[in-house]
N, C-alpha and C positions, 0 to 999 in steps of 0.2 A: 565366514562359513559357519553353518550351524553345527554344533557339537551336542550329541545326545546327552541328557543329564547324567546318565550312568557313566559315560566316558569321562565327563567333567568331574564327577565325584571320585572316580578311581584315580584320575590325575592328581586331584587335590590330596587324596589320601596318600598317594605315592610321595608327593612332596613333603607332607607332614612326617611320614614315617622315615624318609631319608634324612630330613633335618634333625630328627631326634633318634637316629640310629644308635647312638652310644649313650642313651639315657640310662643312668644308674638306678635301676628299679629296686624298690623294697620288696620283701617277700610277698606282702599282700597285693602289691601292684603286679607282680609276676602272674599270680593266679588270675587276677582280673583281666590281664592282657590275654592270657590263654583262653579264658572264657569268651572274651570279645572276639578272638580269632575264630571261634567255632561258628558264630553267626556270619562273619565275613567270608570265611572259607566255604561255607555252605553255598552262599550266593555266587562266589567266584567259581566254585566247582560246577554249579549248574551251567554256567556259560562255557566252561571248558568241555563239559560233556556234550552240550548242544552243538558245539563246533567240532566235536570229535578230535580234540587236541591230543589226548593221550593215545598212544599206539595200542590198538586192540589186542595184539599179541602180548604186549606187556601187561595189560590188565588181566588177561587170561592166565598168565604166569603168576601174577599176584594172587588171583583166585585160588589157583592150585596150591601155592605155597602157604597161603593163610587159611585155606580151608573154608573160605567164605561162601563159595557158590552154593553149597548144600543148604545153608541157612538163610542166605540173603539174596542170592541170585547173581547175575553177571556183575563184573566189576565196573567201577566208575571212578572218576576223579574224586567225587565226594567220599565214597567208601575208602579209597586209598588214603587220602589226606586226613580225613576225620578219624580213621582208626589210629593213625600215628599221633594225631593231636590229642585224642582222648587218652592214649597211653601216656603222653607227657603230663596231662592233668592228673592222672592217677599216680604217676611217680611223684609229682609235686606234693599231692595230698599225703602220700605215704612217707616221703623223705624230706620234704621242704626244699627240694631242688628238682629241676627238670633233667639234670645231668644223669646219664646212664651209669657213669663211673663217679660216684660221689667222693671217692678218695682223691681224685684229681682236684676237685673244688676245694676240699679241706686243705690239701697240701698247698695250693696256690694262696689261700687265705692265710695260712700259717706263715708263709714266707713273705707276705705283704703284697702279693699280686692279687688283682681282681680277676676272677674267672668269667666275669661278665664283660 
């Protein structure tokens, strides 16, 4: 049976990501991974939006809560996920971590546990 190249690529990516789920990244690798996600998620979001996967009422609620409608227009998977992803990149650049509560990460590292 024929499988479209995009489906095959997503399956391959899924396998690679799952096999390396617990990869202990260095700080420079974390930023590079976040930046790589931006390209990937943009394309995934395109397909989610084309298939109307996200509930329209949920997107509308997000628009109202985030105040995005006035400046960007109606919500989409791309807008929703990319806003959060860009926030994580900004946190990383500002603090060196994507964690929202950096005290937890410091505490775990102090006691010898890895927060990753």
